[in-house]
C-alpha positions, 0 to 999 in steps of 0.5 A: 500500500505504499502507493496509496494516500494514507491519512491518520486522523488520530495519533498521540505523537507527544506520548513519551513512549514514542520520543526515542523513535520519532525520527524513524517513525516519520521516515517510515511514514514518508516511505509508506505513503502517509500524507497527513497525521493529526496529532491530538493533545490529551493534556495541557502539557502536550499542547506546545509539543503537538503544535511544535511537531506540526510546525516542524513536519509537513505531514503533521497537523495539530489538535489541542484539547483536554481529554476527560481522563486529565481534567484534574488539570482543568481549572477556571483559567484553562478555557482561556489558556486553550483559546490563547494556545489556538489563537497564538501558536508557535510560528508555522504550527498548523492547528486544525481541530480541538481535541481530544475532548469528550466524556468517559463514564466507564470508570470516571463517572465520579467526575461527571459534572466536571466532564460536562462543563469542560466539554461544553467549554471546549465545544464552544471554543471549537465553534468560536474558532470554526474548528472541527472536534476530535471526540472521545465518548465512552459509555456517555452517548446519551449525555453527549447528545443531551449536552449538544441539545442544551448548547443548541448545537444541531450540527457539529463538525468533527469525528468520533474517535475509535468508534465502536458504539451501536448502530443507533448511536452511529446514526445519531452521530451521523445525523449531527454531521459527525464522521466516524473514525476507525483504528486498529481494532476494526481489523479484528473479526471479533470487533463486531460493533466497530465492524458493523458501524464501519459497514453502516456508515457511508464511506464518505463519512469515514476516517482512518486512524491509529490512536498511535501508540495504542490500539494496533491492528492485529498484525501489529499486536505487541508493538507500539502502533505507528501512523503508517500502520493505518494501511491495515485500517484502510484494508479492513474497511475495504474488506468490510465495504467490499471495495478496493483499498484504492477507493477507500484510501481516496475517499478517506483522503477526500473526507479529510480535506473536506473536514479539516478545511475551513468551510 
């Protein structure tokens, strides 16, 4: 698949586990045909790092936000700090989204109120800067859709990262204008929900990702996932859709351009 245009919509390039291999990682991405990587920040101390990576590497773009796992760092000043980080990034930085943001009630339900408040603020920041969002929602979809209603958001640009929810949730997300993004597990035949969602979603509303350095495709189990391994996701979606990898890769490339280009 080296000749296919590959797009990784969700990678954590600021993760310290990747630091020793970043030069080799970027070199391999170029060889393998990776055209774009969206580097997501999960916490405040990653904002400068992913912005700087986007300034130094042509194929890297940045998303700044606060993941629901790390809201201990979210305080009364954080929304203003995020606005400033987006408005005045390092020279050459390419900030094209707000993320990774969302709700996680699987093991963090004790912070429900703070999660909802922080997500609301970040959704409004995305709206004010006219940027798409990178969403992490787990065991929290009813609350997420209720929050959109409270904020009077009927259409939301962005994508649902590592999507694996039900067909009904997929329908609601698509109805709100969101894309569904799939990573390594979609290539596992046992990932029934993710594969069912990939079958259900129109190809022009799908993105590919790795969640690098986590969630590798089955053939890379035991390794840190890397953005070039997104080829396995493209192949899996092609198999599920009964399409060619060439058609899937080209459509995902178009989806990326349409989602991450200012309307």
